[in-house]
Backbone and ligand atoms as CSV (ligand in chain L), in Angstrom:
chain,resi,resn,atom,element,x,y,z
A,1,UNK,N,N,30.819,104.786,-43.186
A,1,UNK,CA,C,29.555,104.123,-42.483
A,1,UNK,C,C,28.470,103.935,-43.548
A,2,UNK,N,N,28.389,105.092,-44.546
A,2,UNK,CA,C,27.392,104.967,-45.467
A,2,UNK,C,C,27.784,103.851,-46.554
A,3,UNK,N,N,29.040,103.857,-46.787
A,3,UNK,CA,C,29.514,102.790,-47.820
A,3,UNK,C,C,29.400,101.437,-47.342
A,4,UNK,N,N,29.643,101.256,-45.894
A,4,UNK,CA,C,29.380,100.067,-45.318
A,4,UNK,C,C,28.072,99.445,-45.440
A,5,UNK,N,N,27.112,100.410,-45.113
A,5,UNK,CA,C,25.699,100.082,-45.297
A,5,UNK,C,C,25.470,99.717,-46.675
A,6,UNK,N,N,25.718,100.467,-47.672
A,6,UNK,CA,C,25.528,100.061,-48.980
A,6,UNK,C,C,26.002,98.700,-49.321
A,7,UNK,N,N,27.226,98.423,-48.916
A,7,UNK,CA,C,27.801,97.040,-49.054
A,7,UNK,C,C,26.927,96.029,-48.421
A,8,UNK,N,N,26.500,96.314,-47.231
A,8,UNK,CA,C,25.598,95.215,-46.553
A,8,UNK,C,C,24.387,95.044,-47.339
A,9,UNK,N,N,23.851,96.244,-47.890
A,9,UNK,CA,C,22.601,96.078,-48.558
A,9,UNK,C,C,22.757,95.276,-49.736
A,10,UNK,N,N,23.824,95.432,-50.545
A,10,UNK,CA,C,24.071,94.653,-51.787
A,10,UNK,C,C,24.261,93.247,-51.408
A,11,UNK,N,N,25.056,92.903,-50.244
A,11,UNK,CA,C,25.227,91.565,-49.841
A,11,UNK,C,C,23.852,90.951,-49.522
A,12,UNK,N,N,23.040,91.637,-48.822
A,12,UNK,CA,C,21.756,91.130,-48.589
A,12,UNK,C,C,20.926,90.837,-49.609
A,13,UNK,N,N,20.985,91.823,-50.638
A,13,UNK,CA,C,20.297,91.569,-51.949
A,13,UNK,C,C,20.751,90.306,-52.679
A,14,UNK,N,N,22.013,90.165,-52.621
A,14,UNK,CA,C,22.626,88.994,-53.314
A,14,UNK,C,C,22.099,87.687,-52.678
A,15,UNK,N,N,22.223,87.725,-51.304
A,15,UNK,CA,C,21.752,86.591,-50.616
A,15,UNK,C,C,20.205,86.356,-50.910
A,16,UNK,N,N,19.407,87.389,-50.910
A,16,UNK,CA,C,18.000,87.248,-51.153
A,16,UNK,C,C,17.843,86.491,-52.525
A,17,UNK,N,N,18.572,87.136,-53.600
A,17,UNK,CA,C,18.419,86.442,-54.953
A,17,UNK,C,C,18.867,84.996,-54.926
A,18,UNK,N,N,19.928,84.771,-54.258
A,18,UNK,CA,C,20.453,83.336,-54.146
A,18,UNK,C,C,19.392,82.488,-53.607
A,19,UNK,N,N,18.887,82.762,-52.438
A,19,UNK,CA,C,17.798,81.960,-51.749
A,19,UNK,C,C,16.578,81.863,-52.487
A,20,UNK,N,N,16.255,83.028,-53.257
A,20,UNK,CA,C,14.994,82.906,-53.952
A,20,UNK,C,C,15.136,82.030,-55.296
A,21,UNK,N,N,16.245,81.915,-55.959
A,21,UNK,CA,C,16.399,81.214,-57.038
A,21,UNK,C,C,16.644,79.602,-56.710
A,22,UNK,N,N,17.332,79.384,-55.416
A,22,UNK,CA,C,17.308,78.147,-54.918
A,22,UNK,C,C,15.980,77.603,-54.670
A,23,UNK,N,N,15.178,78.352,-54.088
A,23,UNK,CA,C,13.820,77.865,-53.814
A,23,UNK,C,C,12.997,77.701,-55.023
A,24,UNK,N,N,13.236,78.385,-55.914
A,24,UNK,CA,C,12.416,78.249,-57.271
A,24,UNK,C,C,12.849,77.054,-57.948
A,25,UNK,N,N,14.134,76.797,-57.832
A,25,UNK,CA,C,14.691,75.608,-58.473
A,25,UNK,C,C,14.128,74.439,-57.892
A,26,UNK,N,N,14.055,74.414,-56.499
A,26,UNK,CA,C,13.623,73.367,-55.800
A,26,UNK,C,C,12.185,73.057,-56.194
A,27,UNK,N,N,11.303,74.080,-56.333
A,27,UNK,CA,C,9.988,73.983,-56.714
A,27,UNK,C,C,9.873,73.443,-58.243
A,28,UNK,N,N,10.764,73.850,-59.126
A,28,UNK,CA,C,10.729,73.401,-60.398
A,28,UNK,C,C,10.876,71.856,-60.375
A,29,UNK,N,N,11.995,71.371,-59.647
A,29,UNK,CA,C,12.440,69.962,-59.538
A,29,UNK,C,C,11.263,69.174,-58.982
A,30,UNK,N,N,10.594,69.683,-58.000
A,30,UNK,CA,C,9.335,69.075,-57.343
A,30,UNK,C,C,8.313,68.891,-58.254
A,31,UNK,N,N,8.070,69.926,-59.029
A,31,UNK,CA,C,6.922,70.009,-60.049
A,31,UNK,C,C,7.241,68.785,-61.097
A,32,UNK,N,N,8.563,68.749,-61.603
A,32,UNK,CA,C,8.739,67.723,-62.548
A,32,UNK,C,C,8.814,66.416,-62.019
A,33,UNK,N,N,9.233,66.178,-60.887
A,33,UNK,CA,C,9.281,64.971,-60.181
A,33,UNK,C,C,7.903,64.451,-59.888
A,34,UNK,N,N,6.869,65.251,-59.788
A,34,UNK,CA,C,5.664,64.567,-59.516
A,34,UNK,C,C,5.002,63.964,-60.742
A,35,UNK,N,N,5.477,64.363,-61.825
A,35,UNK,CA,C,5.199,63.585,-63.123
A,35,UNK,C,C,3.736,64.110,-63.598
A,36,UNK,N,N,3.260,65.168,-63.119
A,36,UNK,CA,C,1.954,65.557,-63.541
A,36,UNK,C,C,1.868,65.973,-65.035
A,37,UNK,N,N,3.213,66.628,-65.413
A,37,UNK,CA,C,3.172,67.144,-66.823
A,37,UNK,C,C,4.136,66.235,-67.683
A,38,UNK,N,N,3.592,65.761,-68.833
A,38,UNK,CA,C,4.440,65.094,-69.818
A,38,UNK,C,C,5.251,66.163,-70.715
A,39,UNK,N,N,6.270,65.805,-71.245
A,39,UNK,CA,C,7.159,66.656,-72.160
A,39,UNK,C,C,7.102,66.122,-73.653
A,40,UNK,N,N,6.885,67.023,-74.471
A,40,UNK,CA,C,7.085,66.537,-75.878
A,40,UNK,C,C,8.214,67.499,-76.510
A,41,UNK,N,N,9.144,66.777,-77.086
A,41,UNK,CA,C,10.442,67.563,-77.716
A,41,UNK,C,C,9.937,67.651,-79.070
A,42,UNK,N,N,9.896,68.852,-79.616
A,42,UNK,CA,C,9.566,68.948,-80.994
A,42,UNK,C,C,10.159,70.136,-81.668
A,43,UNK,N,N,10.462,69.896,-83.141
A,43,UNK,CA,C,11.172,71.120,-83.876
A,43,UNK,C,C,9.956,71.885,-84.495
A,44,UNK,N,N,8.577,71.367,-84.255
A,44,UNK,CA,C,7.513,72.153,-84.902
A,44,UNK,C,C,6.635,72.720,-83.862
A,45,UNK,N,N,7.032,74.167,-83.664
A,45,UNK,CA,C,6.304,74.938,-82.590
A,45,UNK,C,C,5.903,76.381,-83.179
A,46,UNK,N,N,5.859,76.291,-84.442
A,46,UNK,CA,C,5.614,77.661,-85.040
A,46,UNK,C,C,6.428,78.806,-84.553
A,47,UNK,N,N,7.658,78.628,-84.341
A,47,UNK,CA,C,8.548,79.622,-83.969
A,47,UNK,C,C,8.642,79.926,-82.512
A,48,UNK,N,N,7.926,79.038,-81.563
A,48,UNK,CA,C,7.910,79.210,-80.178
A,48,UNK,C,C,9.106,78.462,-79.524
A,49,UNK,N,N,9.650,78.896,-78.578
A,49,UNK,CA,C,10.657,78.131,-77.893
A,49,UNK,C,C,10.053,76.989,-77.100
A,50,UNK,N,N,8.792,77.250,-76.609
A,50,UNK,CA,C,8.050,76.305,-75.808
A,50,UNK,C,C,6.856,76.833,-75.559
A,51,UNK,N,N,5.798,75.975,-75.050
A,51,UNK,CA,C,4.477,76.339,-74.633
A,51,UNK,C,C,3.882,75.211,-73.855
A,52,UNK,N,N,2.733,75.504,-73.295
A,52,UNK,CA,C,2.162,74.462,-72.429
A,52,UNK,C,C,0.649,74.236,-72.854
A,53,UNK,N,N,0.407,72.970,-72.903
A,53,UNK,CA,C,-1.052,72.573,-73.237
A,53,UNK,C,C,-1.613,72.066,-71.933
A,54,UNK,N,N,-2.233,73.116,-71.131
A,54,UNK,CA,C,-2.858,72.895,-69.823
A,54,UNK,C,C,-4.028,71.891,-69.773
A,55,UNK,N,N,-4.614,71.615,-70.979
A,55,UNK,CA,C,-5.649,70.506,-70.954
A,55,UNK,C,C,-5.162,69.160,-70.965
A,56,UNK,N,N,-4.029,69.010,-71.554
A,56,UNK,CA,C,-3.433,67.587,-71.769
A,56,UNK,C,C,-2.137,67.555,-70.862
A,57,UNK,N,N,-1.974,68.547,-69.905
A,57,UNK,CA,C,-0.763,68.502,-69.085
A,57,UNK,C,C,0.483,68.202,-69.750
A,58,UNK,N,N,0.858,68.840,-70.842
A,58,UNK,CA,C,2.051,68.687,-71.692
A,58,UNK,C,C,2.809,69.981,-71.907
A,59,UNK,N,N,4.004,69.819,-71.682
A,59,UNK,CA,C,5.000,70.909,-71.924
A,59,UNK,C,C,5.549,70.670,-73.337
A,60,UNK,N,N,5.605,71.520,-74.183
A,60,UNK,CA,C,6.307,71.455,-75.484
A,60,UNK,C,C,7.579,72.273,-75.547
A,61,UNK,N,N,8.594,71.563,-75.866
A,61,UNK,CA,C,9.910,72.299,-75.929
A,61,UNK,C,C,10.579,72.098,-77.347
A,62,UNK,N,N,10.999,73.361,-77.811
A,62,UNK,CA,C,11.790,73.177,-79.064
A,62,UNK,C,C,13.253,73.573,-78.884
A,63,UNK,N,N,14.222,72.584,-78.892
A,63,UNK,CA,C,15.629,72.914,-78.616
A,63,UNK,C,C,16.295,73.504,-79.712
A,64,UNK,N,N,15.587,73.576,-80.897
A,64,UNK,CA,C,16.204,74.228,-81.987
A,64,UNK,C,C,16.046,75.706,-82.057
A,65,UNK,N,N,15.100,76.251,-81.200
A,65,UNK,CA,C,14.872,77.746,-81.056
A,65,UNK,C,C,15.666,78.304,-79.919
A,66,UNK,N,N,15.737,77.566,-78.707
A,66,UNK,CA,C,16.433,78.181,-77.522
A,66,UNK,C,C,16.815,76.985,-76.682
A,67,UNK,N,N,17.931,77.226,-75.874
A,67,UNK,CA,C,18.440,76.104,-75.117
A,67,UNK,C,C,17.431,75.432,-74.288
A,68,UNK,N,N,17.160,74.226,-74.441
A,68,UNK,CA,C,15.929,73.475,-73.844
A,68,UNK,C,C,15.908,73.705,-72.308
A,69,UNK,N,N,17.060,73.651,-71.648
A,69,UNK,CA,C,16.999,73.783,-70.083
A,69,UNK,C,C,16.348,75.172,-69.706
A,70,UNK,N,N,16.647,76.163,-70.494
A,70,UNK,CA,C,16.155,77.558,-70.241
A,70,UNK,C,C,14.708,77.468,-70.414
A,71,UNK,N,N,14.223,77.030,-71.591
A,71,UNK,CA,C,12.898,77.017,-71.960
A,71,UNK,C,C,12.042,76.196,-70.925
A,72,UNK,N,N,12.669,75.065,-70.422
A,72,UNK,CA,C,11.988,74.400,-69.406
A,72,UNK,C,C,11.793,75.176,-68.171
A,73,UNK,N,N,12.809,75.868,-67.740
A,73,UNK,CA,C,12.664,76.746,-66.513
A,73,UNK,C,C,11.502,77.737,-66.727
A,74,UNK,N,N,11.532,78.431,-67.968
A,74,UNK,CA,C,10.529,79.433,-68.276
A,74,UNK,C,C,9.162,78.740,-68.275
A,75,UNK,N,N,8.954,77.647,-68.836
A,75,UNK,CA,C,7.681,77.017,-68.806
A,75,UNK,C,C,7.142,76.494,-67.503
A,76,UNK,N,N,8.070,76.036,-66.766
A,76,UNK,CA,C,7.814,75.606,-65.410
A,76,UNK,C,C,7.392,76.651,-64.520
A,77,UNK,N,N,8.033,77.889,-64.757
A,77,UNK,CA,C,7.538,79.246,-63.912
A,77,UNK,C,C,6.230,79.606,-64.247
A,78,UNK,N,N,5.726,79.264,-65.528
A,78,UNK,CA,C,4.335,79.514,-65.923
A,78,UNK,C,C,3.373,78.742,-65.049
A,79,UNK,N,N,3.749,77.557,-64.924
A,79,UNK,CA,C,3.017,76.573,-64.181
A,79,UNK,C,C,2.911,76.863,-62.633
A,80,UNK,N,N,4.070,77.193,-62.132
A,80,UNK,CA,C,4.218,77.616,-60.728
A,80,UNK,C,C,3.575,78.822,-60.330
A,81,UNK,N,N,3.544,79.831,-61.450
A,81,UNK,CA,C,3.066,81.187,-61.044
A,81,UNK,C,C,2.063,81.582,-62.065
A,82,UNK,N,N,0.904,80.917,-62.026
A,82,UNK,CA,C,-0.087,81.124,-63.030
A,82,UNK,C,C,-0.548,82.594,-63.194
A,83,UNK,N,N,-0.431,83.258,-62.102
A,83,UNK,CA,C,-0.981,84.655,-62.233
A,83,UNK,C,C,-0.075,85.665,-62.810
A,84,UNK,N,N,1.186,85.432,-62.971
A,84,UNK,CA,C,2.184,86.356,-63.382
A,84,UNK,C,C,2.054,86.541,-65.000
A,85,UNK,N,N,2.271,87.669,-65.441
A,85,UNK,CA,C,2.186,87.890,-67.045
A,85,UNK,C,C,3.445,87.572,-67.517
A,86,UNK,N,N,3.501,87.489,-68.924
A,86,UNK,CA,C,4.809,87.078,-69.481
A,86,UNK,C,C,6.050,87.863,-69.021
A,87,UNK,N,N,5.840,89.183,-68.936
A,87,UNK,CA,C,7.069,89.919,-68.576
A,87,UNK,C,C,7.562,89.557,-67.209
A,88,UNK,N,N,6.747,89.477,-66.281
A,88,UNK,CA,C,7.282,89.042,-65.089
A,88,UNK,C,C,7.883,87.651,-64.997
A,89,UNK,N,N,7.285,86.716,-65.744
A,89,UNK,CA,C,7.929,85.391,-65.902
A,89,UNK,C,C,9.229,85.504,-66.513
A,90,UNK,N,N,9.443,86.311,-67.583
A,90,UNK,CA,C,10.674,86.600,-68.152
A,90,UNK,C,C,11.786,87.133,-67.297
A,91,UNK,N,N,11.281,88.048,-66.396
A,91,UNK,CA,C,12.145,88.776,-65.467
A,91,UNK,C,C,12.580,87.606,-64.374
A,92,UNK,N,N,11.610,86.830,-63.903
A,92,UNK,CA,C,11.965,85.933,-62.845
A,92,UNK,C,C,12.899,84.692,-63.544
A,93,UNK,N,N,12.554,84.273,-64.744
A,93,UNK,CA,C,13.315,83.351,-65.409
A,93,UNK,C,C,14.753,83.842,-65.684
A,94,UNK,N,N,14.992,85.039,-65.863
A,94,UNK,CA,C,16.404,85.526,-66.181
A,94,UNK,C,C,17.074,85.474,-64.815
A,95,UNK,N,N,16.429,85.805,-63.699
A,95,UNK,CA,C,17.022,85.706,-62.439
A,95,UNK,C,C,17.636,84.306,-62.259
A,96,UNK,N,N,16.826,83.317,-62.760
A,96,UNK,CA,C,17.284,81.847,-62.514
A,96,UNK,C,C,18.287,81.491,-63.494
A,97,UNK,N,N,18.263,81.958,-64.606
A,97,UNK,CA,C,19.336,81.611,-65.534
A,97,UNK,C,C,20.643,81.996,-65.094
A,98,UNK,N,N,20.798,83.182,-64.344
A,98,UNK,CA,C,22.188,83.568,-63.754
A,98,UNK,C,C,22.655,82.469,-62.839
A,99,UNK,N,N,21.630,81.529,-62.297
A,99,UNK,CA,C,22.137,80.546,-61.417
A,99,UNK,C,C,22.077,79.219,-61.891
A,100,UNK,N,N,21.906,79.247,-63.266
A,100,UNK,CA,C,21.865,77.936,-64.069
A,100,UNK,C,C,23.140,77.431,-64.424
A,101,UNK,N,N,23.770,76.630,-63.503
A,101,UNK,CA,C,25.223,76.213,-63.749
A,101,UNK,C,C,25.022,74.818,-64.422
A,102,UNK,N,N,26.203,74.276,-64.787
A,102,UNK,CA,C,26.196,72.929,-65.662
A,102,UNK,C,C,25.360,71.867,-64.825
A,103,UNK,N,N,25.709,71.853,-63.706
A,103,UNK,CA,C,25.118,70.733,-62.781
A,103,UNK,C,C,23.565,70.785,-62.897
A,104,UNK,N,N,22.998,71.985,-62.883
A,104,UNK,CA,C,21.462,72.347,-62.841
A,104,UNK,C,C,20.983,71.814,-64.326
A,105,UNK,N,N,21.835,72.343,-65.322
A,105,UNK,CA,C,21.539,72.126,-66.680
A,105,UNK,C,C,21.601,70.584,-66.945
A,106,UNK,N,N,22.367,69.731,-66.459
A,106,UNK,CA,C,22.375,68.285,-66.545
A,106,UNK,C,C,21.240,67.714,-65.922
A,107,UNK,N,N,20.686,68.289,-64.639
A,107,UNK,CA,C,19.705,67.861,-63.921
A,107,UNK,C,C,18.279,68.032,-64.712
A,108,UNK,N,N,18.283,69.218,-65.383
A,108,UNK,CA,C,17.073,69.600,-66.096
A,108,UNK,C,C,16.911,68.875,-67.350
A,109,UNK,N,N,18.028,68.571,-68.006
A,109,UNK,CA,C,18.070,67.732,-69.180
A,109,UNK,C,C,17.532,66.320,-68.963
A,110,UNK,N,N,18.143,65.781,-67.765
A,110,UNK,CA,C,17.735,64.553,-67.402
A,110,UNK,C,C,16.281,64.382,-67.091
A,111,UNK,N,N,15.596,65.379,-66.617
A,111,UNK,CA,C,14.125,65.401,-66.443
A,111,UNK,C,C,13.377,65.343,-67.792
A,112,UNK,N,N,13.972,66.148,-68.671
A,112,UNK,CA,C,13.457,66.122,-70.104
A,112,UNK,C,C,13.477,64.777,-70.608
A,113,UNK,N,N,14.545,64.133,-70.515
A,113,UNK,CA,C,14.738,62.787,-71.125
A,113,UNK,C,C,13.897,61.923,-70.384
A,114,UNK,N,N,13.711,61.982,-69.009
A,114,UNK,CA,C,12.852,60.942,-68.361
A,114,UNK,C,C,11.470,61.137,-68.592
A,115,UNK,N,N,10.916,62.515,-68.882
A,115,UNK,CA,C,9.591,62.744,-68.984
A,115,UNK,C,C,9.071,62.807,-70.379
A,116,UNK,N,N,9.902,63.062,-71.399
A,116,UNK,CA,C,9.579,63.086,-72.709
A,116,UNK,C,C,8.931,61.900,-73.278
A,117,UNK,N,N,7.653,62.033,-73.901
A,117,UNK,CA,C,6.882,60.924,-74.309
A,117,UNK,C,C,6.874,60.866,-75.854
A,118,UNK,N,N,7.329,61.897,-76.445
A,118,UNK,CA,C,7.518,62.038,-77.812
A,118,UNK,C,C,8.535,63.033,-78.281
A,119,UNK,N,N,9.210,62.572,-79.348
A,119,UNK,CA,C,10.165,63.419,-80.130
A,119,UNK,C,C,9.654,63.543,-81.599
A,120,UNK,N,N,9.552,64.832,-81.964
A,120,UNK,CA,C,9.026,65.180,-83.199
A,120,UNK,C,C,10.092,65.959,-84.008
A,121,UNK,N,N,10.644,65.538,-84.989
A,121,UNK,CA,C,11.685,66.302,-85.926
A,121,UNK,C,C,12.862,66.480,-85.234
A,122,UNK,N,N,13.145,65.661,-84.105
A,122,UNK,CA,C,14.469,65.755,-83.433
A,122,UNK,C,C,14.554,64.337,-82.643
A,123,UNK,N,N,15.839,63.913,-82.621
A,123,UNK,CA,C,16.109,62.568,-82.010
A,123,UNK,C,C,16.508,62.844,-80.483
A,124,UNK,N,N,16.150,61.771,-79.682
A,124,UNK,CA,C,16.524,61.906,-78.328
A,124,UNK,C,C,18.096,62.152,-78.159
A,125,UNK,N,N,18.938,61.410,-79.133
A,125,UNK,CA,C,20.297,61.516,-78.880
A,125,UNK,C,C,20.862,62.872,-79.380
A,126,UNK,N,N,20.081,63.772,-80.023
A,126,UNK,CA,C,20.436,65.076,-80.391
A,126,UNK,C,C,20.394,65.908,-79.247
A,127,UNK,N,N,19.717,65.603,-78.168
A,127,UNK,CA,C,19.503,66.524,-77.033
A,127,UNK,C,C,20.819,66.616,-76.261
A,128,UNK,N,N,21.352,67.752,-76.170
A,128,UNK,CA,C,22.619,67.987,-75.584
A,128,UNK,C,C,22.300,69.157,-74.458
A,129,UNK,N,N,22.956,69.242,-73.352
A,129,UNK,CA,C,22.856,70.412,-72.506
A,129,UNK,C,C,23.700,71.573,-73.080
A,130,UNK,N,N,23.207,72.720,-72.857
A,130,UNK,CA,C,23.900,74.008,-73.402
A,130,UNK,C,C,24.852,74.446,-72.408
A,131,UNK,N,N,25.945,74.001,-72.196
A,131,UNK,CA,C,27.025,74.434,-71.143
A,131,UNK,C,C,27.418,75.811,-71.407
A,132,UNK,N,N,27.730,76.270,-70.107
A,132,UNK,CA,C,28.306,77.673,-70.149
A,132,UNK,C,C,29.838,77.649,-70.092
L,1,ZN,ZN,ZN,6.245,82.567,-71.603
């Protein structure tokens, strides 16, 4: 009886995590679709994988430091959850990375290519998804 409850609890937890990450992905795709933010792909970020310039509505991504899809998810979470601190964003992003399959990676990279207004120190043709 107890084991069954534990199993049910774990199943519920897993469902909750799946629903939560699906919902967050949907919100990230909506955010990117509305075109409010430009993207600049650059190899010059002073060691940062990415950051946001809120004044100019621009997301900077450096694919030479970290997989660009994962950095995009991370930076988008900052925009969607402005009140969360870095640690909480990292925790939420890692929940999302578990669900980051190749289809989602393709979709995120397509958004980067559609939204990128500038490439600095890296060519558009060099951008490749980081398949698992
Ligand atoms: Zn961050």
